[in-house]
Steps between C-alpha positions, in 0.01 A plus 500: 500500500362687802717795611341499844768419762291520815447186703139588581236745374479848639193675637466878518481614863521816709571423865711683753841348575757582766850423385793409722850460356833466675572879481144643457222416742129581501489630139175525315382336182191402298472175312436530128471129425554177680541131424565188704873557457549876513369858508556823308468809720543877489698680770666835555799313649797363299597136552770305317474187280586204715398672822308283750168651614220418739156632402202546721203485257195676642202310365255679735517681832508164683661279241877539442735254333880486531706374204874493431679522172769643279490802266535380140439828313492872578352762259497871517167654391524771236368850564217421258392196704166499686674327780524733800811337640844491339592133519342170399659186620437130440538263791533120468367330812717253690208259506200487266187670648194404292273588791635856500436537127146369540431740786641799310299399198175482697565850637558640149178334376292652779 
């Protein structure tokens, strides 16, 4: 039996993200992986599981994509982590975005 619970495969990425929540606006983040249904990102800002967010994903200086979703997991990075920011959060998109995954994957491959 496969223990993988994700709906779609993940691709490692590293793109800039602006995060807007109900209480916190214009926060920074960096994607760590993305799929057609969600994204894992690192951020110095704390968000709560269940919180609704809007992301502005900066694919290039002239290519930005807006996506909405819900926080499904929040992790605190340990002091031994290579991650420069304290939090990692998983976001499930409201609507699948296979084109966003493909675009992020093409940037990572470049």
